[in-house]
Every structure is written in C-alpha cells, then in structure tokens.
C-alpha positions as CSV (number, residue, x, y, z in Angstrom):
1,M,-12.5,5.6,22.5
2,T,-9.9,3.9,20.2
3,K,-10.7,0.7,18.4
4,I,-7.9,-1.9,18.7
5,V,-7.7,-4.3,15.7
6,V,-5.3,-7.2,16.1
7,R,-5.6,-10.6,14.5
8,L,-4.5,-13.5,16.7
9,P,-3.5,-16.5,14.7
10,E,-5.2,-19.8,15.6
11,P,-2.9,-22.2,17.4
12,K,-2.1,-25.4,15.5
13,R,-2.7,-28.9,16.9
14,E,1.0,-29.6,16.8
15,Y,3.5,-27.3,18.3
16,S,5.0,-25.0,15.7
17,E,7.7,-22.5,16.6
18,D,6.7,-20.2,13.8
19,N,3.1,-20.2,14.9
20,Q,4.0,-19.4,18.5
21,R,6.2,-16.5,17.2
22,Q,3.2,-15.2,15.2
23,I,1.0,-15.3,18.3
24,N,3.7,-13.6,20.4
25,R,4.1,-10.8,17.9
26,A,0.3,-10.3,17.7
27,L,0.0,-10.1,21.5
28,S,3.0,-7.7,21.7
29,S,1.3,-5.5,19.0
30,M,-1.9,-5.5,21.0
31,I,-0.1,-4.5,24.2
32,Q,1.7,-1.7,22.4
33,Q,-1.5,-0.4,21.0
34,L,-3.3,-0.5,24.3
35,N,-0.3,1.2,26.1
36,S,-0.1,4.0,23.5
37,T,-3.9,4.8,23.5
38,Y,-4.5,4.5,27.2
39,L,-3.4,8.0,28.1
40,Q,-4.7,9.7,25.0
41,P,-7.8,11.2,26.7
42,D,-5.6,12.7,29.4
43,K,-3.3,14.2,26.8
44,D,-6.3,15.7,24.9
45,D,-7.6,17.2,28.1
46,T,-4.2,18.8,28.9
47,E,-3.9,20.2,25.4
48,R,-7.4,21.7,25.6
49,L,-6.7,23.3,29.0
50,N,-3.3,24.7,27.8
51,F,-5.0,26.1,24.7
52,F,-7.7,27.7,26.7
53,L,-5.3,29.2,29.2
54,S,-2.9,30.6,26.6
C-alpha cells in the first residue's frame, strides 16, 4: 500500500486568498496522488501475469 504524504496548511482566522490557494493546491495534489496509486496493484498483477505467460 502506498503512503500518501500531503501537508494541508491551517486556515487563517481571516480570509486570505493566498491561503485558500495553498489549501486548494494541497488538496489537488492529494487527489492526484490517490488517483495515480489507486490502480497500481491491478497494474502489478497484470504485469506479473504477462511475465508468467510469456
């Protein structure tokens, strides 16, 4: 299983556009990491099967 490491910045008491962008980038990064690692076990199984059958 893959370990996902993403640091989410703490929201500030007052609205800060820059802080919201940082949070948005961190969430987007986490989503990208989850999407790219979700199918990895299936890919590994397929590669093993292809290697065995070759």
